[in-house]
C-alpha positions in Angstrom: 13.6 -16.3 55.1 16.2 -13.6 54.4 16.6 -10.7 57.0 16.7 -8.4 53.9 13.3 -8.3 52.2 13.0 -4.6 51.1 16.0 -3.8 49.0 16.8 -0.2 48.1 18.8 0.5 44.9 20.9 3.5 44.1 22.7 3.6 40.7 25.3 5.8 39.0 22.9 6.9 36.4 25.4 8.8 34.2 27.2 5.5 33.6 25.8 3.1 30.9 27.6 0.2 32.4 26.2 0.9 35.8 22.7 1.0 34.4 23.2 -2.3 32.7 24.3 -3.8 36.1 21.4 -2.1 37.8 18.8 -3.7 35.4 20.5 -7.1 35.9 20.3 -6.7 39.7 16.6 -5.7 39.5 15.8 -8.8 37.4 17.6 -11.0 39.9 15.9 -9.5 43.0 12.4 -9.5 41.5 12.8 -13.1 40.2 13.6 -14.2 43.8 10.7 -12.4 45.4 12.4 -9.4 47.0 10.7 -6.0 47.2 12.7 -3.4 45.3 12.6 0.3 46.1 14.4 2.6 43.6 16.0 5.9 44.5 14.1 8.6 42.5 17.0 9.6 40.2 17.9 6.0 39.7 14.3 5.2 38.7 14.5 7.7 35.8 17.3 5.7 34.3 15.3 2.4 34.2 11.9 3.3 32.7 9.0 0.8 32.5 9.4 -0.7 35.9 6.9 -1.6 38.6 9.1 -0.8 41.6 8.4 1.7 44.4 10.3 5.0 44.1 11.7 6.9 47.0 14.0 9.9 47.7 17.4 8.9 48.9 16.7 10.0 52.4 13.5 7.9 52.8 15.3 4.7 51.6 16.6 4.4 55.1 13.1 4.2 56.5 11.7 1.9 53.8 14.5 -0.6 53.3 16.4 -3.4 55.2 19.4 -3.1 52.8 20.5 -0.6 50.2 22.7 -1.7 47.3 24.7 0.9 45.5 25.7 0.3 41.9 28.5 2.6 41.0 31.9 3.7 42.3 33.2 4.7 45.7 31.8 8.2 45.2 28.3 6.8 44.7 28.6 4.9 48.0 30.0 7.9 49.8 27.0 9.9 48.8 24.6 7.1 49.9 26.5 6.8 53.3 26.2 10.5 54.0 22.4 10.4 53.4 21.6 7.0 55.0 23.9 6.7 58.1 21.4 8.2 60.4 18.9 5.4 59.6 21.3 2.5 60.4 20.4 0.8 57.2 23.3 -1.4 55.9 24.8 -0.7 52.5 26.3 -3.1 49.9 28.3 -1.9 46.9 28.6 -3.2 43.4 31.6 -1.7 41.6 31.0 0.2 38.4 33.7 2.8 39.1 37.5 2.7 39.1 39.2 1.6 42.3 36.3 0.2 44.2 37.6 0.2 47.8 34.1 0.4 49.2 32.1 -1.2 46.3 33.8 -4.6 46.3 31.4 -6.8 44.3 32.4 -7.0 40.6 29.7 -6.8 37.8 30.1 -10.5 36.9 29.4 -11.5 40.5 26.0 -9.7 40.9 23.9 -12.9 41.2 26.3 -15.0 43.1 27.6 -12.5 45.6 24.4 -10.6 46.2 22.6 -14.0 46.5 25.1 -15.0 49.2 24.6 -11.8 51.1 20.8 -12.1 51.0 21.1 -15.7 52.3 23.0 -14.5 55.3 26.5 -15.2 54.1 28.2 -11.8 54.6 30.5 -9.7 56.8 29.3 -6.5 58.4 31.7 -3.7 59.2 31.0 -0.6 61.2 32.5 2.7 59.9 32.3 6.1 61.6 31.7 9.4 59.8 32.7 13.0 60.6 30.5 16.0 61.2 31.8 19.4 60.2 30.4 22.9 60.9 31.6 26.4 60.1 30.9 29.3 62.5 31.2 33.0 61.7 30.7 35.6 64.4 29.0 33.0 66.6 26.5 31.9 63.9 26.7 28.6 62.0 27.0 29.2 58.3 27.4 25.7 57.0 27.5 22.0 57.9 28.6 18.8 56.3 29.1 15.1 56.8 32.0 12.9 55.6 32.8 9.2 55.5 36.2 9.8 53.9 37.5 13.2 54.9 37.0 16.9 55.7 39.5 19.0 53.8 40.5 22.7 54.2 42.0 23.9 50.9 42.6 27.2 49.1 39.6 26.9 46.8 39.7 28.6 43.4 43.3 30.0 43.7 46.6 28.2 44.2 48.0 30.0 47.2 49.0 29.1 50.8 46.6 29.5 53.6 47.2 30.0 57.3 45.2 28.5 60.1 45.4 27.5 63.8 44.7 23.9 64.8 43.3 22.8 68.2 42.6 19.2 69.3 40.4 18.7 72.3 40.9 22.3 73.2 44.7 22.1 73.2 46.6 24.3 70.8 48.6 22.2 68.3 50.1 24.6 65.8 49.7 27.6 63.4 50.4 26.4 59.9 51.0 27.8 56.5 50.2 25.3 53.8 47.8 24.4 51.0 45.5 23.1 53.7 44.7 20.1 55.9 43.0 16.7 55.4 41.1 15.3 58.4 40.5 11.7 57.5 38.7 8.6 58.9 40.3 5.2 58.5 37.9 4.7 55.6 39.4 7.8 53.9 43.0 6.8 54.6 43.2 5.0 51.3 41.8 8.1 49.4 43.0 11.7 49.3 44.9 11.4 52.6 47.0 8.6 51.0 48.0 10.7 48.1 48.9 13.5 50.5 51.4 11.2 52.3 49.2 9.9 55.1 49.3 6.3 56.5 46.9 3.5 55.6 44.7 2.8 58.6 42.8 -0.4 59.1 39.0 0.3 58.9 38.5 -1.1 62.4 40.7 1.5 64.0 39.1 4.2 66.2 41.4 6.9 65.0 41.6 10.0 62.8 44.6 11.2 60.8 45.5 14.8 60.0 47.5 15.2 56.9 49.0 18.6 56.0 48.9 19.6 52.3 52.3 20.9 51.2 53.2 22.5 54.5 55.7 25.3 54.5 58.0 23.4 56.9 59.7 20.1 56.5 58.9 19.0 60.1 55.1 19.1 59.6 54.0 15.5 59.4 50.7 13.5 59.6 49.3 13.0 63.1 47.1 10.1 64.1 44.8 10.8 67.1 41.9 9.2 68.9 38.7 8.8 67.0 36.8 10.7 69.8 39.0 13.8 69.3 37.4 17.1 68.6 39.1 19.5 66.2 38.9 23.3 65.9 40.5 25.2 63.0 40.6 29.0 63.0 41.1 30.6 59.6 43.8 33.2 60.2 42.9 36.9 59.9 46.1 37.4 57.8 44.7 35.3 54.9 44.0 37.1 51.6 42.4 34.0 50.3 39.0 32.6 51.4 39.6 28.9 51.9 37.0 26.2 51.2 36.0 23.3 53.4 34.7 20.2 51.7 33.3 16.9 53.0 34.1 13.9 50.7 34.6 16.5 47.9 31.0 17.7 48.5 29.1 20.0 50.9 31.5 22.8 50.2 31.6 25.9 52.5 33.5 29.0 51.6 35.2 30.5 54.7 36.5 33.9 55.6 39.3 35.0 57.9 38.2 34.5 61.5 35.8 31.7 60.8 35.9 28.6 63.1 35.7 25.1 61.6 34.8 22.3 64.0 35.1 18.6 63.2 34.1 15.6 65.3 32.9 12.0 65.0 29.3 11.7 64.0 27.0 9.9 66.5 25.6 7.6 63.8 27.7 4.9 62.2 27.6 3.3 58.8 27.1 -0.5 58.5 29.0 -1.6 55.4 28.2 -5.1 54.1 30.9 -7.3 52.4 30.8 -10.8 50.8 32.0 -13.4 53.3 35.5 -13.7 51.8 36.3 -9.9 52.0 39.9 -9.2 53.0 41.1 -5.6 53.6 44.7 -6.5 52.8 43.8 -8.3 49.6 41.8 -5.2 48.6 45.0 -3.1 49.2 47.1 -5.5 47.2 44.8 -5.5 44.2 43.7 -1.8 44.3 47.1 -0.3 45.2 49.2 -2.6 43.0 51.1 -4.3 45.8 51.2 -7.6 44.0 54.0 -8.7 41.7 53.6 -9.8 38.1 
């Protein structure tokens, strides 16, 4: 008997191809006797079903496994909502790159079947917690699997901030902002900003400056247990934004304090048994030769 009996499904409902794969997956699961629980927005995209329906948050309480049908963005959103429940997540790629959603649409029955029969790899990924404090009062929070980003927001202009790591002053910087990235996020925005690719098993965080106004400012890799404090400079005319995985946006003001640290809850990401991080990099980043 499979360790996964109650299967939660989250789909990228605005994508017709994702809905097609979602229906195919539902048929496969129900035919094989699994109990399917649909996330409430996903349920709206597949009318005339007999499945239980749940909010995204409650899926973590009801399910042994959650399968996301969509792109990496869909999986990131699921991870932020479900990490506190320790429910493992499996991804079927209906997006573009698919670094996290690594089962292709034509492998739905074969690869999902293997996972449900116990043939899979489990990977633990850590997330980041972010908070913004103004005059001693918290005005916003967020969670990120990929990255926390300080950026100018609506206007293209340099911003100034002070960075502290574990209470030690690092620098005052003028730049377009800063990316604070987990190993999971190192192949996302941080990579396009010139940051290093980090293996998912590393307990490390990389800080990548965005277009710094000095040639000597380079990415820094630090311990995963590090705690970061950014103080938005009083000299800023702009009001920078802080975003988590491109969501949970908080508009800051001069003098605000941004704190970032590792989240106590971790995400368990499920892969097919033959998953290979380096092969994923080769295929997704175009390392192979024709």
